[in-house]
Rosetta silent file (secondary structure, phi, psi, omega in degrees, C-alpha in Angstrom):
SEQUENCE: XXXXXXXXXXXXXXXXXXXXXXXXXXXXXXXXXXXXXXXXXXXXXXXXXXXXXXXXXXXXXXXXXXXXXXXXXXXXXXXXXXXXXXXXXXXXXXXXXXXXXXXXXXXXXXXXXXXXXXXXXXXXXXXXXXXXXXXXXXXXXXXXXXXXXXXXXXXXXXXXXXXXXXXXXXXXXXXXXXXXXXXXXXXXXXXXXXXXXXXXXXXXXXXXXXXXXXXXXXXXXXXXXXXXXXXXXXXXXXXXXXXXXXXXXXXXX
SCORE:     score description
SCORE:     0.000 S_00000001
   1 L     0.000  -46.503  170.326   70.313  133.797  180.752 S_00000001
   2 H   -51.475  -47.281  179.672   71.912  130.376  180.327 S_00000001
   3 H   -68.663  -23.035  174.098   75.388  131.887  179.991 S_00000001
   4 H   -76.211  -36.603  179.377   74.936  133.812  183.327 S_00000001
   5 H   -76.327  -25.174  179.663   73.893  130.738  185.198 S_00000001
   6 H   -52.289  -51.092  179.725   76.681  128.646  183.889 S_00000001
   7 H   -66.403  -26.884  177.732   79.459  130.013  186.161 S_00000001
   8 H   -71.254  -44.370  168.125   77.155  129.743  189.122 S_00000001
   9 H   -51.847  -45.202  178.213   76.496  126.130  188.236 S_00000001
  10 H   -63.135  -43.123  177.741   80.311  125.415  187.926 S_00000001
  11 H   -60.879  -45.541  177.482   80.930  127.151  191.341 S_00000001
  12 H   -68.231  -39.447  171.180   78.196  125.015  192.951 S_00000001
  13 H   -61.701  -44.635  178.967   79.500  121.896  191.498 S_00000001
  14 H   -73.708  -36.622  177.218   83.049  122.278  192.508 S_00000001
  15 H   -63.578  -33.726  171.312   81.937  123.367  196.003 S_00000001
  16 H   -60.189  -43.536 -179.808   79.871  120.114  196.236 S_00000001
  17 H   -74.353  -36.359 -160.437   82.890  118.055  195.181 S_00000001
  18 H  -119.443  -10.810 -176.299   85.756  119.878  197.090 S_00000001
  19 H   -56.756  -52.511 -179.180   84.112  121.664  200.081 S_00000001
  20 H   -50.898  -41.730  172.182   84.339  118.620  202.303 S_00000001
  21 H   -57.338  -43.954  176.152   87.999  118.299  201.399 S_00000001
  22 H   -59.531  -41.082 -179.387   88.685  121.916  202.141 S_00000001
  23 H   -63.990  -46.648  177.904   87.016  121.550  205.514 S_00000001
  24 H   -62.180  -37.476  173.207   89.078  118.517  206.310 S_00000001
  25 H   -55.390  -48.450  177.900   92.260  120.335  205.215 S_00000001
  26 H   -50.037  -54.502 -176.980   91.269  123.292  207.408 S_00000001
  27 H   -71.635  -18.077  175.865   90.707  121.211  210.586 S_00000001
  28 L   -67.943  -16.755  175.793   94.028  119.470  210.165 S_00000001
  29 L  -103.617   17.697  177.650   95.526  122.821  211.346 S_00000001
  30 E   -95.269  136.383 -172.585   93.259  123.042  214.382 S_00000001
  31 L   -78.523   -2.807  178.038   94.746  122.687  217.752 S_00000001
  32 L  -100.705  150.336  172.723   91.673  120.881  219.135 S_00000001
  33 L   -69.700  -19.358 -170.753   90.925  117.216  218.651 S_00000001
  34 L  -112.173  178.702 -176.932   87.324  118.057  217.920 S_00000001
  35 L   -83.151   37.935  176.485   85.440  120.081  215.179 S_00000001
  36 L  -122.406  116.379 -178.380   85.583  123.192  217.163 S_00000001
  37 L   -58.238  120.912  169.985   88.143  125.827  216.059 S_00000001
  38 L  -120.707   -9.115  177.119   90.503  126.706  218.784 S_00000001
  39 L   148.763  153.426  176.889   93.498  128.045  217.043 S_00000001
  40 E   -61.262  130.289  178.073   96.093  127.437  214.316 S_00000001
  41 L  -160.337  149.721 -177.074   98.538  124.653  215.187 S_00000001
  42 L  -111.389   23.379 -174.622  100.934  122.150  213.292 S_00000001
  43 H   -61.651  -42.626 -173.564  100.721  119.734  216.318 S_00000001
  44 H   -74.386  -38.032  176.564   98.876  116.954  214.293 S_00000001
  45 H   -65.158  -28.592  174.199  101.477  117.181  211.467 S_00000001
  46 H   -68.561  -43.948  174.211  104.155  116.737  214.093 S_00000001
  47 H   -59.928  -42.930  176.956  102.361  113.800  215.596 S_00000001
  48 H   -60.703  -33.180  174.255  102.072  112.318  212.083 S_00000001
  49 H   -68.682  -37.364 -170.609  105.777  112.829  211.459 S_00000001
  50 H   -88.781   -6.832  177.482  106.737  111.136  214.651 S_00000001
  51 L   -76.137  107.117 -172.336  104.450  107.950  214.174 S_00000001
  52 H   -62.880  -45.849 -178.507  106.639  104.989  213.386 S_00000001
  53 H   -57.923  -37.386 -179.750  103.616  102.893  212.238 S_00000001
  54 H   -68.274  -43.751  175.177  102.575  105.503  209.902 S_00000001
  55 H   -54.966  -35.204 -177.927  106.086  105.750  208.549 S_00000001
  56 H   -79.060  -37.323  175.976  106.170  102.080  207.843 S_00000001
  57 H   -70.833  -35.702  176.479  102.758  102.068  206.070 S_00000001
  58 H   -59.221  -43.384 -179.174  103.820  105.023  203.992 S_00000001
  59 H   -67.441  -40.099  178.916  106.911  103.265  202.978 S_00000001
  60 H   -64.145  -45.446  176.497  104.994  100.187  202.002 S_00000001
  61 H   -58.346  -46.665 -179.165  102.606  102.341  199.885 S_00000001
  62 H   -59.840  -52.295  179.408  105.483  104.095  198.188 S_00000001
  63 H   -54.238  -57.300 -174.939  107.338  100.835  197.488 S_00000001
  64 H   -58.808  -41.621 -170.015  104.191   99.135  196.073 S_00000001
  65 H   -73.406  -39.161  178.518  103.215  102.105  194.010 S_00000001
  66 H   -64.981  -52.326 -175.852  106.737  102.643  192.537 S_00000001
  67 H   -62.750  -44.799  179.014  107.309   99.036  191.647 S_00000001
  68 H   -68.630  -29.011  174.735  103.784   98.377  190.258 S_00000001
  69 H   -68.069  -46.061 -172.499  104.050  101.730  188.209 S_00000001
  70 H   -62.207  -45.723 -172.956  107.293  100.723  186.619 S_00000001
  71 H   -71.053  -34.912  179.518  106.042   97.196  185.670 S_00000001
  72 H   -75.333  -39.662  174.577  102.567   98.415  184.490 S_00000001
  73 H   -55.562  -40.280 -178.150  104.079  101.238  182.534 S_00000001
  74 H   -77.438  -46.402 -177.794  106.331   98.883  180.623 S_00000001
  75 H   -64.864  -50.352 -178.316  103.779   96.143  179.986 S_00000001
  76 H   -64.890  -38.084  177.635  101.067   98.576  179.254 S_00000001
  77 H   -62.400  -45.845  172.888  103.105  100.652  176.825 S_00000001
  78 H   -53.689  -48.926 -179.884  104.105   97.500  174.922 S_00000001
  79 H   -65.116  -37.294  170.997  100.542   96.318  174.937 S_00000001
  80 H   -59.629  -50.910  179.164   99.236   99.711  173.569 S_00000001
  81 H   -57.506  -43.582  179.525  101.760   99.650  170.749 S_00000001
  82 H   -59.812  -49.677  169.814  100.684   96.072  169.891 S_00000001
  83 H   -52.458  -40.453 -179.574   97.018   97.098  169.821 S_00000001
  84 H   -65.302  -40.715 -175.388   97.860  100.176  167.714 S_00000001
  85 H   -76.085  -28.769 -177.893   99.638   97.958  165.195 S_00000001
  86 H   -91.732  -22.707  176.012   96.898   95.325  165.142 S_00000001
  87 L    51.879   54.153  177.901   93.998   97.838  165.253 S_00000001
  88 L  -100.062  119.194  179.338   91.617   95.419  166.883 S_00000001
  89 H   -68.966  -39.073  179.676   88.466   97.171  168.051 S_00000001
  90 H   -66.095  -37.995  178.069   87.387   94.234  170.186 S_00000001
  91 H   -73.035  -36.705  178.645   90.556   93.989  172.092 S_00000001
  92 H   -66.759  -38.030 -179.352   90.659   97.795  172.540 S_00000001
  93 H   -74.669  -29.028 -176.857   87.010   97.820  173.827 S_00000001
  94 H   -68.441  -16.242  175.547   87.676   94.970  176.274 S_00000001
  95 L   -61.616  -26.271  177.843   90.105   97.281  178.122 S_00000001
  96 L   -75.811  -16.980 -176.183   87.135   99.057  179.721 S_00000001
  97 H   -64.436  -39.655  177.991   85.813   95.907  181.304 S_00000001
  98 H   -65.871  -28.098  179.328   88.617   96.225  183.842 S_00000001
  99 H   -83.499  -30.296 -173.736   87.682   99.925  184.563 S_00000001
 100 H   -97.693  -18.203  174.746   83.927   99.316  185.041 S_00000001
 101 L   -67.153  132.627  178.182   84.294   96.112  187.125 S_00000001
 102 L   -60.645  138.685 -177.324   83.718   96.808  190.785 S_00000001
 103 H   -59.734  -29.409  174.111   86.917   96.690  192.736 S_00000001
 104 H   -55.337  -45.358  177.987   85.361   94.283  195.281 S_00000001
 105 H   -69.237  -39.738  173.333   85.042   91.769  192.448 S_00000001
 106 H   -56.585  -47.601 -171.410   88.456   92.378  191.074 S_00000001
 107 H   -63.215  -52.431  176.867   89.884   91.907  194.676 S_00000001
 108 H   -53.955  -40.800 -179.548   87.986   88.627  195.216 S_00000001
 109 H   -65.696  -40.763 -178.825   88.999   87.217  191.889 S_00000001
 110 H   -62.240  -50.846 -177.203   92.671   88.144  192.525 S_00000001
 111 H   -59.825  -36.242 -177.938   92.486   86.489  196.053 S_00000001
 112 H   -68.614  -41.296  179.971   90.942   83.376  194.663 S_00000001
 113 H   -70.201  -34.870  175.407   93.671   83.117  192.105 S_00000001
 114 H   -68.329  -34.647  176.056   96.449   83.609  194.546 S_00000001
 115 H   -66.238  -39.411  177.244   95.049   81.050  196.877 S_00000001
 116 H   -65.534  -52.491  178.282   94.854   78.536  194.060 S_00000001
 117 H   -55.846  -37.310 -178.900   98.391   79.295  192.947 S_00000001
 118 H   -68.516  -17.150  178.403   99.735   79.050  196.545 S_00000001
 119 H   -66.203  -24.548 -179.332   98.690   75.559  196.855 S_00000001
 120 H  -101.814  -31.987 -175.399  101.404   74.640  194.345 S_00000001
 121 H  -104.547    1.716 -176.779  104.120   77.173  195.236 S_00000001
 122 L    55.162   38.434 -174.615  103.832   77.240  199.018 S_00000001
 123 L  -111.562  169.581  174.191  103.670   81.147  199.348 S_00000001
 124 L  -126.838  173.760  173.729  101.538   83.451  201.395 S_00000001
 125 L   -66.009  148.438 -177.678  100.032   86.833  201.044 S_00000001
 126 L   177.810 -156.186 -174.967  102.319   89.687  201.229 S_00000001
 127 H   -65.691  -34.912 -178.587  104.019   92.644  199.454 S_00000001
 128 H   -64.431  -47.426  179.806  104.422   90.428  196.213 S_00000001
 129 H   -74.419  -25.622  170.698  100.801   89.830  195.924 S_00000001
 130 H   -66.939  -47.954 -179.504   99.838   93.500  196.561 S_00000001
 131 H   -64.442  -39.328 -178.237  102.344   94.519  193.783 S_00000001
 132 H   -72.000  -34.920  178.654  100.910   91.887  191.309 S_00000001
 133 H   -68.046  -40.492  176.246   97.418   92.996  192.046 S_00000001
 134 H   -65.669  -48.945 -179.887   98.319   96.694  191.561 S_00000001
 135 H   -57.723  -32.303 -174.684  100.010   95.955  188.199 S_00000001
 136 H   -67.642  -48.426 -179.377   96.920   94.040  187.133 S_00000001
 137 H   -88.940  -14.485  171.998   94.560   96.937  187.465 S_00000001
 138 H   -76.991  -18.279  176.117   97.103   99.617  186.599 S_00000001
 139 H   -64.614  -41.030  179.535   97.802   98.279  183.171 S_00000001
 140 H   -57.618  -39.445  175.085   94.517   99.148  181.886 S_00000001
 141 H   -61.400  -45.383 -177.361   95.074  102.893  182.796 S_00000001
 142 H   -70.840  -34.262  177.352   98.468  102.912  181.032 S_00000001
 143 H   -56.760  -52.359 -172.649   97.077  101.213  177.964 S_00000001
 144 H   -68.299  -32.681 -176.159   94.242  103.736  177.475 S_00000001
 145 H   -73.434  -46.850 -174.494   96.599  106.881  178.144 S_00000001
 146 H   -69.661  -36.463  176.211   99.277  105.528  175.755 S_00000001
 147 H   -59.800  -42.222  175.534   96.718  104.451  173.146 S_00000001
 148 H   -56.665  -44.775  176.794   95.278  107.975  173.203 S_00000001
 149 H   -62.332  -47.359 -177.520   98.769  109.279  172.445 S_00000001
 150 H   -62.481  -27.088  178.213   99.251  106.789  169.725 S_00000001
 151 L   -65.240  -21.581 -176.225   96.026  107.754  167.890 S_00000001
 152 L   -98.219    1.080 -178.841   97.693  111.112  167.348 S_00000001
 153 L   -82.588  145.560  175.029  100.914  109.553  165.872 S_00000001
 154 L   -98.471  108.660 -173.748  101.452  109.264  162.226 S_00000001
 155 H   -57.262  -20.087  173.924  102.248  105.669  161.090 S_00000001
 156 H   -55.821  -32.450 -179.426  103.966  107.093  158.016 S_00000001
 157 H   -70.697  -40.181  173.974  107.010  108.073  160.028 S_00000001
 158 H   -74.666  -27.775  169.079  107.669  104.620  161.244 S_00000001
 159 H   -62.176  -36.338  176.410  107.028  103.120  157.837 S_00000001
 160 H   -64.962  -38.985  173.458  109.535  105.692  156.404 S_00000001
 161 H   -66.112  -40.829  179.611  112.196  104.512  158.917 S_00000001
 162 H   -59.932  -37.206 -179.357  111.579  100.976  157.874 S_00000001
 163 H   -65.534  -31.043 -173.247  111.874  101.969  154.190 S_00000001
 164 L   -86.279   -1.936  176.941  115.259  103.562  155.080 S_00000001
 165 L   105.524    0.604  172.246  116.683  100.357  156.444 S_00000001
 166 L   -71.394  147.487  176.784  115.818  100.483  160.184 S_00000001
 167 L   -73.721  176.685  176.420  114.661   97.362  161.901 S_00000001
 168 H   -70.650  -33.723  175.750  111.350   97.255  163.569 S_00000001
 169 H   -64.860  -41.616 -172.430  112.972   97.572  166.912 S_00000001
 170 H   -79.502  -26.912 -179.410  114.999  100.623  165.901 S_00000001
 171 H   -69.527  -39.716  172.172  111.909  102.257  164.257 S_00000001
 172 H   -63.759  -47.633 -176.941  110.151  101.768  167.506 S_00000001
 173 H   -79.573  -28.235  178.417  112.902  102.964  169.750 S_00000001
 174 H  -101.743  -17.310 -176.705  114.103  105.926  167.657 S_00000001
 175 H  -113.537  -56.835 -179.513  110.818  107.149  166.086 S_00000001
 176 H   -69.005  -52.962 -172.110  107.703  105.982  167.969 S_00000001
 177 H   -61.627  -41.352  177.266  108.910  105.944  171.420 S_00000001
 178 H   -62.473  -27.809 -179.746  110.176  109.697  171.639 S_00000001
 179 H   -71.993  -28.313 -176.570  106.638  110.656  170.327 S_00000001
 180 H   -90.215   -3.230 -174.307  105.195  108.594  173.219 S_00000001
 181 H   -53.809  -47.803 -177.491  107.305  109.964  176.021 S_00000001
 182 H   -64.178  -33.695 -178.588  104.672  112.619  177.279 S_00000001
 183 H   -75.888  -36.649  169.151  101.984  109.991  177.092 S_00000001
 184 H   -63.231  -46.325  173.089  104.066  107.405  178.957 S_00000001
 185 H   -53.980  -50.644 -174.225  104.955  109.889  181.646 S_00000001
 186 H   -61.779  -48.895 -176.189  101.308  110.872  182.077 S_00000001
 187 H   -60.493  -37.717 -178.519  100.261  107.169  182.253 S_00000001
 188 H   -68.584  -35.805 -178.898  102.929  106.400  184.833 S_00000001
 189 H   -71.668  -33.404  174.506  101.907  109.292  187.010 S_00000001
 190 H   -65.594  -45.493  176.480   98.191  108.141  186.722 S_00000001
 191 H   -59.584  -45.913 -176.233   99.203  104.483  187.567 S_00000001
 192 H   -65.943  -39.220 -175.495  101.167  105.655  190.653 S_00000001
 193 H   -64.004  -45.980 -175.105   98.289  107.748  191.820 S_00000001
 194 H   -74.989  -33.539  177.701   95.655  104.924  191.514 S_00000001
 195 H   -65.568  -50.805 -169.462   98.178  102.341  193.105 S_00000001
 196 H   -66.867  -28.227 -175.673   99.084  104.562  196.023 S_00000001
 197 H   -90.868   -6.765 -173.160   95.295  105.405  196.730 S_00000001
 198 L   -67.542  136.254  169.591   93.944  101.890  196.509 S_00000001
 199 L  -128.193  -35.934 -165.274   92.365  100.311  199.559 S_00000001
 200 H   -69.237  -53.239  173.279   89.630   97.853  198.543 S_00000001
 201 H   -61.158  -38.146 -173.172   91.875   95.468  196.461 S_00000001
 202 H   -72.812  -36.454 -179.115   94.808   95.907  198.632 S_00000001
 203 H   -67.881  -20.773  179.237   92.909   94.938  201.811 S_00000001
 204 H   -84.115  -26.327 -168.483   91.933   91.669  200.190 S_00000001
 205 H  -117.768    5.851  173.647   95.327   90.586  198.903 S_00000001
 206 L   -76.464  143.642  172.182   97.556   92.044  201.624 S_00000001
 207 L   -95.491 -169.106 -179.507   99.488   89.974  204.222 S_00000001
 208 L   -79.008  -12.276 -179.612  100.229   90.943  207.842 S_00000001
 209 L  -107.324   11.158 -178.961  103.576   92.521  206.871 S_00000001
 210 L  -131.021   55.423  174.768  102.158   94.610  204.025 S_00000001
 211 L   -85.988  135.378  178.380   99.707   97.130  205.493 S_00000001
 212 L  -100.234  169.919 -179.875   99.488  100.172  203.433 S_00000001
 213 H   -53.198  -53.907  176.930   98.813  103.825  204.210 S_00000001
 214 H   -54.404  -40.683  177.990   95.112  103.740  203.019 S_00000001
 215 H   -64.296  -40.350 -179.935   94.480  100.597  205.065 S_00000001
 216 H   -73.335  -30.844  170.616   95.931  102.159  208.186 S_00000001
 217 H   -65.186  -34.283  176.207   93.884  105.353  207.637 S_00000001
 218 H   -66.344  -45.652 -179.846   90.738  103.350  207.444 S_00000001
 219 H   -65.367  -33.105 -179.355   91.565  101.572  210.646 S_00000001
 220 H   -75.105  -40.942  176.401   92.408  104.841  212.466 S_00000001
 221 H   -65.838  -33.489 -179.742   89.144  106.544  211.170 S_00000001
 222 H   -65.737  -33.796 -177.308   87.005  103.610  212.357 S_00000001
 223 L   -75.215    3.573  171.495   88.304  104.099  215.897 S_00000001
 224 L   120.704  175.806 -176.094   86.745  107.554  216.059 S_00000001
 225 L   -62.506  125.284 -177.018   87.744  111.193  215.181 S_00000001
 226 L  -134.262  110.581 -173.924   91.490  111.619  214.899 S_00000001
 227 H   -64.833  -17.767  170.370   93.019  114.844  213.741 S_00000001
 228 H   -60.801  -38.418  173.740   96.129  112.875  212.483 S_00000001
 229 H   -52.859  -42.016 -179.124   93.886  111.371  209.911 S_00000001
 230 H   -69.124  -39.680  179.979   93.071  114.887  208.696 S_00000001
 231 H   -67.698  -42.309  175.701   96.714  115.751  208.483 S_00000001
 232 H   -63.516  -45.733 -173.574   97.690  112.628  206.515 S_00000001
 233 H   -61.445  -35.558 -176.783   94.750  113.072  204.273 S_00000001
 234 H   -70.289  -43.305  179.071   95.652  116.679  203.506 S_00000001
 235 H   -58.856  -41.193 -177.837   99.265  115.686  202.652 S_00000001
 236 H   -71.338  -41.690 -172.885   97.984  112.802  200.320 S_00000001
 237 H   -61.494  -49.229  179.296   95.278  115.162  198.761 S_00000001
 238 H   -64.941  -42.416  179.358   97.957  117.836  197.880 S_00000001
 239 H   -64.100  -48.975  175.272  100.498  115.438  196.753 S_00000001
 240 H   -70.847  -34.167  172.274   98.268  113.466  194.435 S_00000001
 241 H   -59.732  -35.131  172.733   96.611  116.531  193.173 S_00000001
 242 H   -62.175  -44.678  174.195  100.018  117.788  192.040 S_00000001
 243 H   -58.243  -43.349 -178.578  100.586  114.477  190.180 S_00000001
 244 H   -61.941  -43.844 -175.573   97.202  114.657  188.485 S_00000001
 245 H   -63.358  -38.865 -173.633   97.736  118.305  187.332 S_00000001
 246 H   -73.532  -40.362  174.145  101.267  117.189  186.029 S_00000001
 247 H   -60.486  -46.505 -176.652   99.701  114.209  184.262 S_00000001
 248 H   -65.974  -43.648  170.157   97.124  116.343  182.485 S_00000001
 249 H   -54.781  -35.620 -176.327   99.973  118.659  181.334 S_00000001
 250 H   -75.862  -34.761  175.780  101.964  115.974  180.105 S_00000001
 251 H   -65.035  -35.298  173.809   99.062  114.590  178.003 S_00000001
 252 H   -78.997  -11.725  177.168   98.643  117.866  176.331 S_00000001
 253 L   -66.444    0.000    0.000  102.274  118.177  175.586 S_00000001
C-alpha cells in the first residue's frame, strides 16, 4: 500500500512546488495583459527584448554574477583545500553559519561594514560593493561543494607525488586539481545561480547605478500585474534550471 501511494505523494509534492511556476510560464505566452487566456503570443517577449532598462539591469546582473563567481570559486577552492589538509571540524562546521543566517541579517551587516569603511576611503555604494557582497555569501557554497569532492579524493596520491620529488604546488596542480575540476565547475555554476538570483542582500548594498534584474523585477511586480515580468521570469527559470541540472551532473562526474 505504501509503495503504491509513494508515486502519488511525489507527484503531489512536485505539483505543489512547481505548478505556480508552470502557470506563470504559460501566461507569459498569453496575448492578454490579464489572467484570462486570449491566445498564444510572443508579444511580451518582444517587449522584454526591446526594453533598454531591462537590458541594462540584465547586464549588471550578469557582470556581477560572473565576477563574483570567479573570485568566490578561486578563494573557495583554495579554502576548501586548506580545510581538507587541516581537517578541522570546527572550521568546517562554521561554514554552515553563513548558510543558515537570514539574508536580511547578512545584508545589514555588510551595509554597516561598508559604511564604516567608506568613512576612511571616501567611496560610495555601487557595483563594487555588490560584487564584494556576492563573493562573501558565494564562498560558502563553493567551499561546501569542493570539500564534498575532496572527501572522495585519496590523500595517498598527493603524498606519492611528494615522495617522487614534486613540490607541494606541483602536487596540488598536477594531482589534486584535476580530480577537483568537476566539483569546481559545479561549485562555480551554483555560485553563479545564487549570485544572479539574489535580491535581499543586493538591494541593501547596491548604489543608484547598480540596479540588478531581480531588483527591477520586484519594482515592476509591485506596480501591478505585468506580463513582461512573467516573460522575464520564464527565461530566468529555464536558464537557471539548466545550470542547476548541469551542476548536479558535474558533481556526479
